[in-house]
ZAMARGU-4260 file (C-alpha; in steps of 0.2 Angstrom, whole numbers, plus 5000, padded with zeros to 4 digits):
<rodrens>
0) 4888/5057/5040 | 4896/5069/5053 | 4896/5062/5071 | 4903/5075/5083 | 4919/5080/5074
5) 4920/5065/5064 | 4917/5063/5046 | 4911/5045/5043 | 4914/5038/5026 | 4897/5031/5020
10) 4904/5014/5011 | 4919/5003/5017 | 4937/5007/5011 | 4940/4988/5010 | 4930/4973/5009
15) 4938/4956/5013 | 4923/4946/5012 | 4915/4936/4998 | 4899/4934/5008 | 4898/4954/5010
20) 4903/4958/4993 | 4889/4946/4986 | 4875/4951/4998 | 4880/4969/5004 | 4873/4964/5020
25) 4883/4967/5036 | 4882/4950/5048 | 4890/4953/5065 | 4891/4933/5067 | 4902/4932/5050
30) 4910/4950/5048 | 4922/4959/5059 | 4919/4978/5058 | 4936/4989/5060 | 4937/5008/5057
35) 4952/5019/5055 | 4955/5037/5060 | 4972/5045/5060 | 4983/5031/5067 | 4970/5023/5076
40) 4963/5006/5071 | 4946/5002/5081 | 4932/4991/5081 | 4913/4991/5081 | 4898/4980/5078
45) 4893/4974/5095 | 4876/4983/5095 | 4861/4973/5099 | 4852/4979/5083 | 4869/4978/5073
50) 4860/4969/5058 | 4847/4983/5056 | 4860/4995/5057 | 4872/4988/5046 | 4891/4991/5045
55) 4888/5009/5041 | 4876/5012/5055 | 4886/5003/5068 | 4900/5014/5065 | 4890/5030/5066
60) 4882/5022/5083 | 4899/5018/5090 | 4905/5037/5087 | 4890/5044/5094 | 4894/5035/5110
65) 4911/5040/5111 | 4914/5055/5122 | 4931/5065/5123 | 4939/5052/5134 | 4940/5041/5118
70) 4950/5054/5109 | 4964/5053/5122 | 4981/5053/5115 | 4976/5063/5099 | 4981/5080/5106
75) 4975/5095/5096 | 4966/5082/5084 | 4954/5079/5097 | 4944/5095/5092 | 4947/5095/5074
80) 4936/5087/5060 | 4943/5069/5057 | 4940/5058/5043 | 4933/5040/5048 | 4936/5025/5036
85) 4930/5007/5040 | 4934/4990/5033 | 4925/4973/5033 | 4934/4956/5035 | 4928/4939/5038
90) 4929/4934/5056 | 4936/4917/5053 | 4951/4925/5044 | 4957/4933/5061 | 4966/4921/5073
95) 4959/4920/5091 | 4943/4928/5085 | 4933/4912/5093 | 4939/4920/5109 | 4931/4937/5107
100) 4914/4939/5115 | 4911/4958/5112 | 4915/4958/5093 | 4930/4969/5096 | 4943/4962/5084
105) 4954/4978/5081 | 4968/4972/5095 | 4970/4955/5087 | 4971/4963/5070 | 4984/4976/5078
110) 4994/4962/5084 | 4993/4953/5067 | 5000/4969/5058 | 5014/4971/5071 | 5018/4953/5068
115) 5018/4956/5049 | 5029/4971/5051 | 5039/4971/5067 | 5043/4989/5064 | 5025/4994/5068
120) 5021/4996/5086 | 5005/4999/5097 | 5008/5016/5105 | 5003/5011/5123 | 5009/5027/5129
125) 4994/5037/5123 | 4981/5025/5116 | 4982/5006/5117 | 4974/5005/5098 | 4985/5018/5089
130) 4998/5013/5078 | 5016/5019/5074 | 5030/5016/5063 | 5047/5014/5072 | 5059/5024/5060
135) 5073/5022/5073 | 5076/5021/5093 | 5070/5039/5094 | 5059/5042/5080 | 5040/5035/5079
140) 5030/5040/5063 | 5010/5037/5066 | 5003/5027/5053 | 4989/5034/5042 | 4972/5026/5038
145) 4980/5022/5020 | 4996/5013/5027 | 4984/5003/5039 | 4974/4998/5025 | 4988/4992/5016
150) 4994/4981/5030 | 4975/4974/5031 | 4977/4970/5011 | 4993/4961/5015 | 4984/4951/5029
155) 4968/4947/5022 | 4970/4948/5002 | 4966/4962/4989 | 4951/4972/4994 | 4942/4985/4984
160) 4955/4999/4979 | 4953/5014/4968 | 4953/5010/4950 | 4968/5018/4941 | 4965/5033/4930
165) 4969/5031/4911 | 4982/5043/4904 | 4977/5057/4893 | 4978/5059/4875 | 4997/5063/4872
170) 5001/5050/4884 | 4992/5037/4875 | 5001/5041/4860 | 5018/5039/4867 | 5011/5022/4874
175) 5007/5017/4856 | 5024/5023/4851 | 5033/5012/4864 | 5022/4996/4858 | 5026/4999/4840
180) 5045/5000/4844 | 5045/4985/4854 | 5036/4976/4840 | 5049/4980/4828 | 5063/4975/4840
185) 5056/4959/4846 | 5072/4950/4846 | 5081/4964/4857 | 5088/4959/4874 | 5089/4976/4880
190) 5079/4991/4875 | 5084/5009/4881 | 5069/5021/4881 | 5074/5039/4883 | 5061/5053/4887
195) 5062/5071/4892 | 5044/5072/4898 | 5043/5082/4914 | 5036/5074/4930 | 5020/5085/4929
200) 5017/5079/4912 | 5012/5063/4920 | 5027/5051/4918 | 5021/5040/4933 | 5006/5036/4922
205) 5017/5033/4907 | 5029/5022/4916 | 5015/5011/4922 | 5004/5011/4907 | 5016/5010/4894
210) 5025/4993/4900 | 5026/4978/4890 | 5011/4968/4897 | 5022/4953/4899 | 5035/4962/4910
215) 5038/4951/4927 | 5049/4964/4937 | 5049/4983/4937 | 5063/4992/4946 | 5058/5010/4949
220) 5073/5022/4953 | 5067/5038/4960 | 5069/5050/4974 | 5059/5043/4988 | 5046/5057/4989
225) 5041/5054/4970 | 5037/5035/4972 | 5020/5038/4979 | 5015/5045/4962 | 5020/5029/4953
230) 5012/5018/4968 | 4995/5026/4967 | 4993/5022/4948 | 4996/5003/4950 | 4983/4990/4947
235) 4981/4980/4964 | 4974/4965/4953 | 4991/4964/4943 | 5005/4974/4953 | 5014/4972/4970
240) 5023/4987/4977 | 5038/4983/4987 | 5046/4998/4996 | 5063/4996/5002 | 5065/5012/5012
245) 5072/5007/5029 | 5070/4989/5026 | 5083/4976/5027 | 5088/4963/5012 | 5078/4950/5021
250) 5062/4961/5023 | 5063/4966/5004 | 5065/4948/4998 | 5050/4942/5010 | 5040/4956/5002
255) 5045/4951/4984 | 5042/4933/4989 | 5024/4937/4995 | 5020/4947/4978 | 5025/4933/4968
260) 5016/4919/4977 | 5001/4930/4973 | 5006/4929/4955 | 5008/4948/4954 | 5020/4959/4944
265) 5033/4965/4956 | 5037/4984/4957 | 5054/4987/4967 | 5056/5005/4973 | 5075/5009/4974
270) 5081/5026/4978 | 5095/5033/4968 | 5102/5040/4984 | 5110/5023/4987 | 5128/5021/4981
275) 5135/5008/4970 | 5139/4997/4985 | 5123/4997/4992 | 5116/4981/4999 | 5099/4985/4993
280) 5105/4985/4975 | 5111/4966/4977 | 5093/4962/4977 | 5094/4965/4958 | 5104/4948/4956
285) 5088/4938/4959 | 5082/4945/4943 | 5094/4941/4931 | 5088/4935/4914 | 5070/4938/4918
290) 5058/4950/4908 | 5064/4965/4918 | 5060/4984/4916 | 5071/4998/4924 | 5064/5015/4926
295) 5074/5030/4930 | 5060/5041/4936 | 5070/5057/4938 | 5085/5057/4927 | 5091/5074/4933
300) 5110/5080/4931 | 5115/5072/4947 | 5109/5056/4943 | 5117/5056/4926 | 5134/5058/4936
305) 5132/5042/4945 | 5139/5032/4931 | 5146/5018/4943 | 5130/5016/4950 | 5120/5012/4935
310) 5134/5001/4929 | 5132/4991/4944 | 5114/4990/4941 | 5116/4983/4924 | 5129/4971/4930
315) 5117/4964/4942 | 5103/4961/4929 | 5112/4957/4914 | 5124/4944/4910
</rodrens>
């Protein structure tokens, strides 16, 4: 439904509630209702007829009642069409929720996000419930709804996510070729698979679907802007993506530990723009003698000149 200049999604982007998933009924006594647009994480569900309206109806009613003043801090976007997503979470998963009397849980969840990742800040200069990523002292990057959803997933468990698309026919043939080769060399301690398929051919899908299913750790070496292609293909029930950009060694190890405790396969994204003395590379020492796959996602001319870099990578993961 379009409400003023906001296109409101008809179904939730995330559901972190067993009772809602089983019944499909929004219960304001049990369920917190959050909505996301641009870098704003708001809340709804305090209507007197909330049960009759349902989650979607409550979100629509909330935005019908918001005037232009609620768009403060959005600048030019205040008059542009905006996509509004929404999320349902069990109230009892939100610390401090028992003190809330107006069913507005966004500030509590925003605080949880900031506590989870201290680099996320609440942009109080313009709007008390907009979230930004503190790149450095001078630079703040507004979060997207998708990034807010990722934090919500980390806080409350795995919600409903997009099902990865299967690769097309030629990719499936290559995947079978990989499997056949592995089966013929089961005793091998190191297998190097060299491919010349261009990124547009779908290497991201190949690298995901063509893995040995028993692989525990995947290290993806790529240029930063290509990593989203791989991340989008992952299965949230099996895989946990670990970004390393602008993160410390401790941040990375904590994220890895989080994924391992969930029983997920770890995908570690490392930029090939690091040099062979980079602190981030030392994280690979954790995975010596594990079932590890290393993907060089963009093996262009520049990367093949980084001999010392890849020697160090192998040194860290192979005795």
